All heavy atoms as an XYZ file, in Angstrom:
951
protein
N     134.031     37.027     45.627
C     134.639     35.717     45.731
C     133.912     34.723     44.822
O     134.534     33.922     44.166
C     134.607     35.272     47.197
C     135.192     33.925     47.405
S     136.967     34.030     47.091
C     137.479     32.462     47.626
N     132.598     34.795     44.797
C     131.815     33.875     43.985
C     132.093     34.097     42.497
O     132.100     33.170     41.706
C     130.325     34.074     44.272
C     129.505     32.895     43.831
C     128.071     33.072     44.170
N     127.890     33.169     45.604
C     126.733     33.381     46.198
N     125.653     33.545     45.474
N     126.639     33.442     47.486
N     132.382     35.324     42.126
C     132.660     35.653     40.732
C     133.976     35.007     40.284
O     134.082     34.506     39.179
C     132.701     37.179     40.544
C     131.323     37.756     40.813
C     133.171     37.537     39.150
C     131.295     39.256     40.874
N     134.980     34.964     41.150
C     136.262     34.362     40.807
C     136.228     32.840     40.859
O     136.943     32.176     40.132
C     137.347     34.869     41.746
C     137.720     36.340     41.605
C     138.729     36.721     42.665
C     138.272     36.607     40.224
N     135.409     32.276     41.717
C     135.369     30.831     41.899
C     134.870     30.112     40.652
O     135.441     29.110     40.238
C     134.480     30.482     43.102
C     134.434     29.011     43.492
C     135.831     28.508     43.818
C     133.528     28.818     44.685
N     133.839     30.620     40.001
C     133.285     29.947     38.829
C     134.283     29.838     37.679
O     134.475     28.756     37.133
C     131.989     30.628     38.370
C     131.404     29.964     37.162
C     130.787     28.731     37.268
C     131.489     30.562     35.918
C     130.260     28.105     36.163
C     130.967     29.950     34.804
C     130.344     28.712     34.927
N     134.976     30.923     37.290
C     135.962     30.784     36.207
C     137.092     29.819     36.561
O     137.571     29.090     35.715
C     136.498     32.196     36.002
C     135.448     33.094     36.542
C     134.797     32.330     37.661
N     137.510     29.796     37.840
C     138.572     28.884     38.241
C     138.101     27.435     38.113
O     138.841     26.578     37.638
C     139.035     29.196     39.661
C     139.826     30.495     39.714
S     140.230     31.069     41.363
C     140.932     29.658     42.117
N     136.875     27.140     38.512
C     136.342     25.790     38.375
C     136.183     25.408     36.909
O     136.432     24.271     36.519
C     134.999     25.665     39.104
C     135.066     25.693     40.624
C     133.668     25.674     41.219
C     135.898     24.548     41.151
N     135.792     26.339     36.094
C     135.649     26.065     34.660
C     137.003     25.736     34.034
O     137.105     24.846     33.188
C     135.013     27.257     33.955
N     138.062     26.419     34.443
C     139.400     26.123     33.928
C     139.864     24.746     34.359
O     140.440     23.997     33.577
C     140.396     27.181     34.389
C     140.302     28.531     33.701
C     141.245     29.521     34.381
C     140.624     28.406     32.232
N     139.613     24.386     35.613
C     140.019     23.076     36.097
C     139.255     21.964     35.410
O     139.784     20.883     35.178
C     139.819     22.987     37.612
C     140.789     23.815     38.442
C     140.416     23.746     39.917
C     142.214     23.371     38.234
N     138.028     22.183     35.053
C     137.222     21.154     34.390
C     137.763     20.831     33.013
O     137.571     19.731     32.507
C     135.777     21.611     34.290
N     138.460     21.739     32.383
C     138.964     21.522     31.040
C     140.368     20.949     30.990
O     140.913     20.766     29.918
N     140.968     20.622     32.117
C     142.355     20.173     32.140
C     142.576     18.853     31.415
O     143.654     18.632     30.892
C     142.848     20.044     33.577
S     143.084     21.643     34.354
N     141.625     17.965     31.415
C     141.818     16.656     30.800
C     140.668     16.323     29.862
O     140.279     15.185     29.716
C     141.948     15.594     31.895
C     142.319     14.245     31.325
O     142.867     14.211     30.210
O     142.050     13.234     31.965
N     140.104     17.333     29.235
C     138.978     17.133     28.342
C     139.483     16.955     26.918
O     140.231     17.793     26.421
C     138.028     18.350     28.408
O     137.630     18.530     29.770
C     136.807     18.129     27.547
N     139.087     15.856     26.256
C     139.551     15.663     24.883
C     138.901     16.651     23.930
O     137.858     17.239     24.234
C     139.114     14.231     24.568
C     137.939     13.995     25.448
C     138.210     14.782     26.701
N     139.497     16.806     22.764
C     138.887     17.648     21.742
C     137.638     16.947     21.213
O     137.458     15.746     21.428
C     139.887     17.893     20.613
O     140.181     16.675     19.958
N     136.744     17.672     20.544
C     135.502     17.060     20.064
C     135.723     15.817     19.203
O     134.940     14.876     19.263
C     134.838     18.181     19.262
C     135.348     19.437     19.896
C     136.765     19.120     20.300
N     136.789     15.766     18.426
C     137.045     14.606     17.566
C     137.356     13.343     18.362
O     137.168     12.236     17.874
C     138.207     14.909     16.620
N     137.819     13.488     19.612
C     138.196     12.337     20.430
C     137.252     12.130     21.620
O     137.527     11.311     22.486
C     139.633     12.487     20.925
C     140.642     12.346     19.824
C     141.029     13.441     19.076
C     141.182     11.114     19.514
C     141.950     13.316     18.048
C     142.091     10.974     18.490
C     142.476     12.079     17.752
N     136.155     12.864     21.657
C     135.196     12.738     22.746
C     134.595     11.334     22.739
O     134.266     10.784     21.706
C     134.100     13.785     22.604
C     133.238     13.878     23.849
C     132.462     15.157     23.907
N     133.398     16.259     24.186
C     133.361     17.429     23.586
N     132.469     17.686     22.672
N     134.220     18.359     23.894
N     134.459     10.728     23.910
C     133.871      9.393     24.046
C     134.873      8.264     23.893
O     134.531      7.106     24.101
N     136.121      8.566     23.541
C     137.150      7.539     23.405
C     137.887      7.439     24.736
O     138.346      8.445     25.268
C     138.129      7.892     22.262
C     137.365      7.921     20.943
C     139.278      6.891     22.211
C     138.171      8.416     19.778
N     137.985      6.219     25.300
C     138.660      6.093     26.597
C     140.136      6.451     26.498
O     140.796      6.171     25.497
C     138.473      4.617     26.964
C     138.114      3.924     25.709
C     137.504      4.942     24.797
N     140.640      7.075     27.551
C     142.044      7.485     27.598
C     142.891      6.356     28.156
O     142.460      5.608     29.021
C     142.196      8.726     28.464
N     144.118      6.270     27.640
C     145.107      5.331     28.151
C     146.179      6.163     28.830
O     146.842      6.969     28.180
C     145.706      4.511     27.008
C     144.676      3.786     26.213
N     144.066      2.646     26.657
C     144.124      4.062     25.019
C     143.191      2.242     25.757
N     143.204      3.094     24.754
N     146.337      5.990     30.158
C     147.297      6.795     30.921
C     148.678      6.180     30.840
O     148.834      4.974     30.988
C     146.872      6.868     32.383
C     145.590      7.626     32.537
C     145.654      8.548     33.664
N     144.606      9.538     33.444
C     144.185     10.327     34.368
N     144.703     10.279     35.558
N     143.254     11.203     34.100
N     149.666      7.032     30.622
C     151.043      6.564     30.521
C     151.976      7.680     30.975
O     151.674      8.861     30.794
C     151.362      6.109     29.074
C     152.748      5.480     28.978
C     151.180      7.236     28.084
C     153.020      4.784     27.664
N     153.098      7.303     31.592
C     154.133      8.260     32.003
C     155.397      7.983     31.209
O     155.815      6.826     31.100
C     154.437      8.112     33.495
O     153.324      8.476     34.259
N     155.984      9.032     30.674
C     157.223      8.913     29.899
C     158.130     10.067     30.288
O     157.750     11.233     30.164
C     156.946      8.956     28.375
C     158.254      8.929     27.595
C     156.044      7.824     27.940
N     159.318      9.755     30.762
C     160.321     10.779     31.055
C     159.851     11.847     32.022
O     160.201     13.003     31.857
N     159.048     11.499     33.003
C     158.569     12.460     33.987
C     157.334     13.241     33.566
O     156.861     14.089     34.303
N     156.797     12.960     32.389
C     155.563     13.608     31.929
C     154.452     12.564     31.859
O     154.671     11.451     31.391
C     155.757     14.228     30.540
O     156.698     15.268     30.595
N     153.272     12.929     32.338
C     152.111     12.033     32.334
C     151.164     12.456     31.218
O     150.894     13.649     31.052
C     151.373     12.092     33.668
C     152.269     11.743     34.843
O     153.203     10.936     34.656
O     152.045     12.270     35.944
N     150.643     11.469     30.484
C     149.770     11.749     29.354
C     148.536     10.868     29.387
O     148.590      9.723     29.838
C     150.493     11.467     28.023
C     151.692     12.321     27.770
C     152.961     11.888     28.109
C     151.558     13.576     27.193
C     154.072     12.666     27.872
C     152.665     14.366     26.954
C     153.923     13.915     27.290
N     147.436     11.408     28.886
C     146.251     10.633     28.528
C     146.268     10.557     27.004
O     146.242     11.580     26.327
C     144.961     11.308     28.996
C     144.658     11.009     30.449
O     145.406     10.227     31.067
O     143.672     11.554     30.971
N     146.314      9.342     26.484
C     146.404      9.123     25.043
C     145.080      8.554     24.552
O     144.546      7.612     25.134
C     147.538      8.122     24.700
C     148.865      8.543     25.338
C     147.645      7.931     23.190
C     149.469      9.788     24.780
N     144.565      9.128     23.485
C     143.357      8.619     22.822
C     143.708      8.345     21.366
O     144.365      9.158     20.725
C     142.221      9.623     22.930
C     141.696      9.770     24.348
C     140.635     10.862     24.453
N     140.052     10.910     25.780
C     140.582     11.573     26.800
N     141.690     12.256     26.654
N     139.979     11.562     27.986
N     143.277      7.181     20.868
C     143.568      6.764     19.495
C     142.243      6.627     18.758
O     141.293      6.022     19.262
C     144.299      5.397     19.462
C     145.518      5.390     20.390
C     144.643      4.995     18.041
C     146.650      6.239     19.959
N     142.206      7.176     17.545
C     141.023      7.055     16.688
C     141.516      6.848     15.264
O     141.971      7.798     14.622
C     140.147      8.295     16.791
C     138.860      8.214     15.999
C     138.034      9.473     16.213
C     136.725      9.391     15.479
N     135.939     10.624     15.656
N     141.451      5.608     14.788
C     141.940      5.311     13.451
C     143.422      5.588     13.358
O     144.201      5.063     14.153
N     143.817      6.413     12.407
C     145.224      6.756     12.231
C     145.567      8.117     12.838
O     146.522      8.773     12.429
C     145.581      6.748     10.735
C     145.547      5.367     10.085
C     145.786      5.474      8.588
C     146.558      4.435     10.721
N     144.766      8.539     13.830
C     145.031      9.794     14.530
C     145.119      9.521     16.023
O     144.499      8.589     16.530
C     143.922     10.808     14.255
C     143.847     11.191     12.794
C     142.803     12.232     12.505
N     141.574     11.975     13.243
C     140.682     12.910     13.547
N     140.874     14.151     13.187
N     139.585     12.601     14.188
N     145.885     10.341     16.713
C     146.039     10.202     18.159
C     146.060     11.583     18.792
O     146.414     12.572     18.157
C     147.323      9.456     18.492
N     145.660     11.613     20.056
C     145.690     12.857     20.826
C     146.338     12.558     22.170
O     145.993     11.570     22.818
C     144.269     13.376     21.031
C     144.207     14.681     21.790
C     142.793     15.223     21.835
O     142.023     14.762     22.702
O     142.465     16.080     21.004
N     147.300     13.373     22.555
C     147.991     13.246     23.837
C     147.742     14.504     24.656
O     148.030     15.605     24.193
C     149.487     13.046     23.623
N     147.202     14.330     25.858
C     146.980     15.456     26.765
C     147.906     15.266     27.960
O     147.836     14.244     28.645
C     145.513     15.518     27.227
C     144.592     15.707     26.023
C     145.330     16.642     28.251
C     143.121     15.623     26.362
N     148.795     16.231     28.178
C     149.697     16.153     29.331
C     148.903     16.498     30.582
O     148.229     17.524     30.641
C     150.877     17.117     29.162
C     151.966     16.922     30.205
C     153.188     17.766     29.892
N     152.854     19.153     29.667
C     152.668     20.046     30.646
N     152.783     19.698     31.898
N     152.379     21.291     30.342
N     148.975     15.629     31.596
C     148.138     15.804     32.781
C     148.904     16.223     34.029
O     148.291     16.505     35.047
C     147.371     14.503     33.098
O     148.302     13.437     33.306
C     146.420     14.150     31.969
N     150.240     16.264     33.975
C     150.984     16.665     35.161
C     151.410     18.123     35.069
O     151.451     18.702     33.985
C     152.213     15.764     35.363
C     153.219     15.917     34.245
O     152.861     15.924     33.080
N     154.482     16.035     34.614
N     151.689     18.706     36.211
C     152.133     20.104     36.256
C     153.647     20.152     36.053
O     154.380     19.396     36.662
C     151.773     20.721     37.596
N     154.073     21.013     35.157
C     155.493     21.252     34.938
C     155.677     22.747     34.753
O     154.838     23.405     34.139
C     155.987     20.510     33.693
C     156.103     19.015     33.890
C     156.592     18.327     32.637
O     155.794     17.904     31.842
N     157.898     18.227     32.490
N     156.791     23.253     35.271
C     157.011     24.681     35.205
C     157.456     25.083     33.807
O     158.499     24.663     33.326
C     158.052     25.115     36.227
C     158.387     26.555     36.117
C     159.537     27.095     35.641
C     157.550     27.652     36.450
N     159.487     28.450     35.659
C     158.260     28.835     36.162
C     156.276     27.771     36.958
C     157.734     30.092     36.367
C     155.757     29.024     37.164
C     156.478     30.154     36.874
N     156.663     25.885     33.138
C     156.958     26.511     31.847
C     157.619     25.568     30.834
O     158.680     25.879     30.310
C     157.813     27.754     32.054
N     157.002     24.410     30.549
C     157.620     23.533     29.548
C     157.457     24.114     28.146
O     156.495     24.793     27.843
C     156.820     22.240     29.694
C     155.475     22.697     30.140
C     155.730     23.899     31.029
N     158.434     23.866     27.304
C     158.347     24.266     25.897
C     157.965     23.042     25.085
O     158.260     21.909     25.450
C     159.694     24.808     25.421
C     160.101     26.096     26.106
C     161.409     26.642     25.511
N     162.372     25.620     25.153
C     163.349     25.175     25.948
N     163.481     25.686     27.142
N     164.186     24.244     25.532
N     157.334     23.264     23.943
C     156.941     22.160     23.079
C     158.162     21.326     22.698
O     158.099     20.099     22.672
C     156.226     22.699     21.831
C     155.799     21.640     20.854
S     154.608     20.501     21.541
C     154.119     19.637     20.055
N     159.290     21.966     22.424
C     160.494     21.238     22.027
C     160.980     20.298     23.130
O     161.558     19.251     22.847
C     161.604     22.221     21.662
N     160.721     20.648     24.388
C     161.148     19.808     25.502
C     160.155     18.684     25.788
O     160.548     17.617     26.254
C     161.339     20.667     26.752
N     158.881     18.896     25.510
C     157.836     17.916     25.830
C     157.530     16.994     24.654
O     157.107     15.855     24.842
C     156.542     18.658     26.266
C     156.811     19.471     27.534
C     155.390     17.707     26.499
C     157.153     18.647     28.743
N     157.745     17.438     23.428
C     157.375     16.662     22.243
C     157.970     15.251     22.217
O     157.247     14.301     21.893
C     157.741     17.424     20.976
N     159.252     15.040     22.554
C     159.775     13.667     22.508
C     159.033     12.710     23.446
O     158.779     11.560     23.091
C     161.242     13.819     22.926
C     161.583     15.228     22.577
C     160.319     16.010     22.817
N     158.661     13.187     24.637
C     157.898     12.339     25.556
C     156.502     12.071     25.004
O     155.977     10.963     25.128
C     157.793     12.983     26.950
C     159.092     12.992     27.703
C     159.845     14.292     27.531
O     159.690     15.004     26.546
N     160.688     14.605     28.495
N     155.877     13.078     24.392
C     154.554     12.899     23.804
C     154.577     11.892     22.664
O     153.706     11.023     22.566
N     155.586     11.985     21.813
C     155.724     11.040     20.697
C     155.936      9.628     21.239
O     155.308      8.669     20.778
C     156.878     11.463     19.764
C     157.239     10.352     18.787
C     156.501     12.730     19.010
N     156.811      9.483     22.230
C     157.070      8.164     22.807
C     155.815      7.578     23.447
O     155.542      6.382     23.306
C     158.194      8.256     23.839
N     155.023      8.408     24.113
C     153.789      7.929     24.735
C     152.783      7.474     23.674
O     152.170      6.407     23.800
C     153.184      9.028     25.615
N     152.622      8.271     22.629
C     151.684      7.914     21.558
C     152.125      6.620     20.875
O     151.320      5.726     20.624
C     151.547      9.060     20.543
C     150.836     10.251     21.180
C     150.803      8.596     19.289
C     150.898     11.533     20.357
N     153.422      6.501     20.593
C     153.920      5.298     19.924
C     153.795      4.063     20.814
O     153.489      2.975     20.329
C     155.367      5.509     19.474
C     155.467      6.479     18.310
C     156.889      6.736     17.844
O     157.853      6.382     18.565
O     157.040      7.320     16.749
N     153.994      4.224     22.122
C     153.865      3.084     23.036
C     152.428      2.583     23.098
O     152.180      1.381     23.123
C     154.352      3.475     24.431
N     151.468      3.495     23.133
C     150.065      3.095     23.233
C     149.538      2.582     21.898
O     148.836      1.573     21.844
C     149.201      4.270     23.744
C     147.716      3.940     23.652
C     149.566      4.607     25.180
N     149.883      3.252     20.808
C     149.304      2.900     19.507
C     150.009      1.743     18.823
O     149.404      1.032     18.022
C     149.329      4.110     18.572
O     150.657      4.417     18.186
N     151.295      1.562     19.100
C     152.066      0.556     18.385
C     152.463      1.011     16.995
O     152.959      0.224     16.197
N     152.245      2.276     16.670
C     152.555      2.841     15.359
C     153.580      3.960     15.508
O     153.781      4.486     16.595
C     151.290      3.414     14.708
S     150.006      2.182     14.429
N     154.172      4.348     14.386
C     155.120      5.459     14.360
C     154.343      6.762     14.184
O     153.355      6.809     13.458
C     156.077      5.268     13.193
C     157.220      6.250     13.137
C     158.126      5.970     11.952
N     157.488      6.295     10.672
C     157.375      7.523     10.182
N     157.823      8.559     10.871
N     156.809      7.727      9.012
N     154.774      7.817     14.857
C     154.169      9.137     14.678
C     154.753      9.748     13.413
O     155.961      9.972     13.321
C     154.415     10.045     15.896
C     153.980     11.470     15.609
C     153.677      9.509     17.108
N     153.881     10.011     12.423
C     154.319     10.593     11.157
C     154.328     12.115     11.211
O     155.167     12.766     10.590
C     153.416     10.122     10.018
N     153.397     12.713     11.954
C     153.302     14.164     12.049
C     152.749     14.517     13.421
O     151.806     13.886     13.900
C     152.378     14.709     10.967
C     152.272     16.207     10.959
C     151.396     16.710      9.838
C     151.324     18.228      9.856
N     150.450     18.734      8.804
N     153.331     15.528     14.050
C     152.900     15.978     15.369
C     152.580     17.461     15.311
O     153.374     18.252     14.789
C     153.991     15.716     16.406
C     153.628     16.001     17.855
C     152.654     14.947     18.359
C     154.877     16.016     18.728
N     151.419     17.848     15.818
C     151.025     19.253     15.918
C     150.510     19.503     17.324
O     150.332     18.578     18.107
C     149.924     19.612     14.900
O     148.776     18.800     15.160
C     150.396     19.401     13.477
N     150.256     20.759     17.641
C     149.692     21.107     18.943
C     150.647     21.943     19.753
O     151.487     22.672     19.227
N     150.513     21.823     21.071
C     151.378     22.566     21.982
C     151.796     21.656     23.122
O     151.545     20.462     23.094
C     150.681     23.839     22.481
C     149.367     23.559     23.194
O     149.237     22.482     23.817
O     148.473     24.408     23.155
N     152.423     22.233     24.153
C     152.954     21.424     25.245
C     151.884     20.787     26.127
O     152.176     19.870     26.880
C     153.928     22.240     26.106
C     153.314     23.418     26.803
C     153.355     24.679     25.971
O     153.281     24.633     24.755
N     153.459     25.822     26.629
N     150.642     21.211     26.028
C     149.569     20.634     26.830
C     148.763     19.593     26.060
O     148.354     18.583     26.621
C     148.636     21.735     27.330
N     148.516     19.831     24.766
C     147.734     18.897     23.952
C     148.405     18.739     22.594
O     148.592     19.703     21.869
C     146.296     19.383     23.764
C     145.463     18.432     22.918
S     143.795     19.018     22.566
C     143.006     18.796     24.133
N     148.753     17.503     22.282
C     149.404     17.202     21.004
C     148.490     16.295     20.188
O     147.804     15.438     20.741
C     150.737     16.496     21.245
C     151.740     17.324     21.971
S     153.174     16.355     22.410
C     153.385     16.893     24.092
N     148.507     16.496     18.888
C     147.764     15.634     17.969
C     148.762     15.036     16.999
O     149.682     15.717     16.555
C     146.702     16.427     17.226
C     145.575     16.857     18.133
C     144.588     17.755     17.415
N     143.814     18.503     18.379
C     144.169     19.643     18.953
N     145.309     20.189     18.643
N     143.397     20.240     19.820
N     148.547     13.763     16.668
C     149.493     13.071     15.806
C     148.770     12.329     14.696
O     147.649     11.852     14.881
C     150.319     12.081     16.616
N     149.426     12.264     13.546
C     149.004     11.381     12.470
C     149.913     10.168     12.573
O     151.136     10.304     12.698
C     149.155     12.064     11.116
C     148.499     11.269     10.007
C     148.339     12.066      8.726
N     149.202     13.211      8.616
C     150.142     13.347      7.679
N     150.341     12.429      6.788
N     150.868     14.443      7.639
N     149.331      8.963     12.523
C     150.081      7.742     12.738
C     150.438      7.064     11.419
O     149.660      7.088     10.470
C     149.265      6.767     13.600
C     148.837      7.293     14.968
C     147.931      6.287     15.651
C     150.039      7.603     15.834
N     151.599      6.444     11.404
C     152.031      5.620     10.279
C     152.165      4.204     10.814
O     153.108      3.888     11.537
C     153.364      6.126      9.737
C     153.889      5.262      8.597
O     153.156      4.357      8.136
O     155.029      5.500      8.174
N     151.198      3.369     10.459
C     151.165      1.994     10.962
C     151.600      0.997      9.899
O     151.311     -0.194     10.008
C     149.758      1.655     11.448
S     149.205      2.719     12.785
N     152.245      1.461      8.853
C     152.636      0.564      7.777
C     151.395      0.160      6.994
O     150.532      0.977      6.727
N     151.306     -1.082      6.630
C     150.141     -1.576      5.904
C     149.020     -1.915      6.876
O     149.244     -2.568      7.890
C     150.506     -2.830      5.098
C     151.518     -2.519      4.012
O     151.538     -1.359      3.552
O     152.284     -3.412      3.634
N     147.830     -1.479      6.562
C     146.656     -1.821      7.354
C     146.404     -0.864      8.490
O     147.160      0.080      8.719
N     145.329     -1.127      9.242
C     144.954     -0.252     10.356
C     145.880     -0.473     11.539
O     146.590     -1.481     11.613
C     143.526     -0.714     10.682
C     143.506     -2.142     10.272
C     144.403     -2.232      9.058
N     145.874      0.463     12.470
C     146.719      0.287     13.652
C     146.229     -0.882     14.489
O     145.045     -1.216     14.485
C     146.561      1.608     14.413
C     145.283      2.166     13.944
C     145.103      1.686     12.527
N     147.135     -1.535     15.204
C     146.699     -2.602     16.097
C     145.901     -2.016     17.256
O     145.956     -0.816     17.516
C     148.020     -3.207     16.591
C     149.025     -2.124     16.427
C     148.569     -1.309     15.244
N     145.165     -2.869     17.936
C     144.408     -2.416     19.109
C     145.392     -1.898     20.147
O     146.486     -2.453     20.301
C     143.595     -3.562     19.684
N     145.054     -0.814     20.865
C     145.962     -0.299     21.895
C     146.330     -1.374     22.902
O     145.510     -2.214     23.256
C     145.153      0.822     22.553
C     144.201      1.253     21.503
C     143.863      0.001     20.739
N     147.584     -1.328     23.345
C     148.076     -2.331     24.285
C     147.734     -1.993     25.722
O     148.103     -2.715     26.632
C     149.579     -2.459     24.139
C     149.962     -2.972     22.768
C     151.434     -3.109     22.657
N     152.013     -1.806     22.388
C     153.245     -1.606     22.003
N     154.058     -2.604     21.864
N     153.692     -0.389     21.760
N     147.057     -0.925     25.936
C     146.685     -0.502     27.280
C     145.180     -0.420     27.340
O     144.542     -0.209     26.320
C     147.302      0.869     27.603
C     148.801      0.843     27.641
C     149.537      1.202     26.533
C     149.460      0.428     28.764
C     150.907      1.172     26.543
C     150.843      0.393     28.786
C     151.568      0.764     27.678
N     144.480     -0.500     28.407
C     145.011     -0.734     29.744
C     145.370     -2.203     29.942
O     144.713     -3.079     29.413
C     143.873     -0.317     30.664
C     142.652     -0.560     29.863
C     143.043     -0.319     28.425
N     146.420     -2.428     30.690
C     146.813     -3.780     31.051
C     146.020     -4.224     32.269
O     145.704     -3.419     33.139
C     148.299     -3.824     31.401
C     149.291     -3.526     30.295
C     150.697     -3.498     30.870
C     149.198     -4.565     29.205
N     145.707     -5.481     32.325
C     145.087     -6.016     33.536
C     146.217     -6.552     34.404
O     147.011     -7.392     33.968
C     144.105     -7.126     33.191
C     143.309     -7.577     34.388
C     142.215     -8.551     34.001
O     141.772     -8.533     32.853
O     141.825     -9.328     34.875
N     146.333     -6.039     35.625
C     147.427     -6.400     36.509
C     146.916     -7.114     37.752
O     145.826     -6.823     38.241
C     148.197     -5.148     36.941
C     148.855     -4.339     35.834
C     149.451     -3.062     36.408
C     149.916     -5.147     35.127
N     147.728     -8.027     38.251
C     147.470     -8.694     39.524
C     148.552     -8.192     40.472
O     149.746     -8.341     40.191
C     147.568    -10.199     39.324
C     147.243    -11.001     40.556
C     147.313    -12.481     40.239
O     146.314    -13.003     39.728
O     148.371    -13.080     40.479
N     148.158     -7.589     41.602
C     149.131     -6.943     42.482
C     149.066     -7.498     43.896
O     148.003     -7.910     44.367
C     148.875     -5.434     42.526
S     149.022     -4.637     40.925
N     150.218     -7.487     44.574
C     150.319     -7.868     45.974
C     151.054     -6.762     46.721
O     152.039     -6.223     46.227
C     151.091     -9.173     46.123
C     150.367    -10.369     45.526
C     151.159    -11.650     45.724
O     151.800    -11.810     46.771
O     151.133    -12.476     44.803
N     150.570     -6.429     47.921
C     151.198     -5.395     48.738
C     151.998     -6.061     49.857
O     151.560     -7.039     50.451
C     150.143     -4.473     49.331
N     153.188     -5.537     50.150
C     154.067     -6.064     51.192
C     154.435     -4.952     52.165
O     154.563     -3.801     51.773
C     155.363     -6.612     50.582
C     155.138     -7.744     49.613
C     155.133     -7.506     48.250
C     154.923     -9.032     50.078
C     154.934     -8.535     47.351
C     154.715    -10.066     49.184
C     154.726     -9.820     47.822
O     154.518    -10.833     46.940
N     154.629     -5.284     53.431
C     155.105     -4.353     54.461
C     154.280     -3.074     54.506
O     154.791     -1.981     54.384
C     156.581     -4.020     54.226
C     157.483     -5.226     54.194
C     158.903     -4.868     53.799
O     159.264     -3.681     53.848
O     159.642     -5.787     53.442
N     152.983     -3.213     54.739
C     152.103     -2.054     54.748
C     151.851     -1.567     56.179
O     151.053     -0.703     56.426
C     150.770     -2.399     54.039
C     149.869     -1.199     53.906
C     151.033     -3.014     52.692
N     152.595     -2.086     57.171
C     152.361     -1.767     58.581
C     152.569     -0.294     58.919
O     151.819      0.289     59.674
C     153.292     -2.607     59.473
C     153.055     -4.093     59.276
O     151.928     -4.466     58.899
O     153.998     -4.873     59.483
N     153.564      0.354     58.366
C     153.899      1.727     58.736
C     153.225      2.769     57.840
O     153.515      3.943     57.939
C     155.422      1.933     58.645
O     155.822      1.724     57.297
C     156.165      0.988     59.568
N     152.334      2.331     56.974
C     151.715      3.253     56.035
C     152.452      3.284     54.715
O     151.983      3.847     53.743
N     153.645      2.697     54.683
C     154.423      2.581     53.463
C     154.598      1.100     53.168
O     154.508      0.259     54.051
C     155.806      3.232     53.607
C     155.718      4.719     53.816
C     155.781      5.269     55.083
C     155.569      5.561     52.732
C     155.694      6.634     55.266
C     155.473      6.931     52.914
C     155.544      7.452     54.187
O     155.452      8.795     54.368
N     154.863      0.798     51.926
C     155.068     -0.595     51.578
C     155.519     -0.741     50.150
O     155.780      0.229     49.455
N     155.593     -1.981     49.746
C     155.995     -2.291     48.373
C     154.807     -2.919     47.657
O     154.022     -3.652     48.257
C     157.178     -3.252     48.386
N     154.693     -2.627     46.390
C     153.625     -3.167     45.576
C     154.268     -3.903     44.416
O     155.065     -3.341     43.672
C     152.732     -2.032     45.058
C     151.452     -2.411     44.366
C     150.493     -3.119     45.316
C     150.777     -1.173     43.796
N     153.929     -5.185     44.285
C     154.473     -5.994     43.195
C     153.319     -6.365     42.270
O     152.329     -6.955     42.711
C     155.129     -7.249     43.751
C     155.787     -8.104     42.704
C     156.472     -9.310     43.326
O     157.258     -9.131     44.263
O     156.203    -10.416     42.851
N     153.430     -6.011     41.001
C     152.359     -6.259     40.043
C     152.878     -7.070     38.861
O     154.021     -6.886     38.427
C     151.781     -4.947     39.520
S     151.018     -3.948     40.807
N     152.013     -7.965     38.353
C     152.320     -8.777     37.179
C     151.135     -8.718     36.228
O     149.983     -8.704     36.664
C     152.548    -10.233     37.587
C     153.793    -10.457     38.404
C     153.861    -11.903     38.913
N     152.821    -12.232     39.866
C     152.755    -11.811     41.138
N     153.681    -11.008     41.586
N     151.793    -12.175     41.923
N     151.396     -8.709     34.917
C     150.278     -8.756     33.962
C     149.519    -10.074     34.085
O     150.125    -11.117     34.301
C     150.948     -8.645     32.593
C     152.328     -8.163     32.859
C     152.674     -8.557     34.239
N     148.209    -10.017     33.983
C     147.390    -11.220     34.009
C     147.419    -11.832     32.611
O     147.155    -11.129     31.624
C     145.942    -10.882     34.426
C     145.057    -12.107     34.336
C     145.923    -10.293     35.827
N     147.781    -13.124     32.506
C     147.854    -13.742     31.170
C     146.501    -13.873     30.508
O     145.476    -13.839     31.050
C     148.486    -15.102     31.421
C     148.455    -15.331     32.883
C     148.158    -14.031     33.548
């Protein structure tokens, strides 16, 4: 049992680990079309790691969500996309000049309503 436990823990530890080129860069979490991604931007390159479980996704089915997530966070157009359905790398086309600063994370001010039954509503607004 101990022999099987270590490899399983090692696999789980690598689920959201960036590649060496993006190590130390904070991730921006975003959901697009039912897929969750951690996006890291470094200059004119981006890395998207899909963090949710999906049954046997193909790259062709996940790529549009990955591109949309990268473009939403970076503010730039994806010029080239490589990788697979779990980790995608992109070259960005930001027009003239460097990419703008990522628009995430947003600072939100939230209020909870009707939390008596364990369920409720959460209303959030961006802090100016």
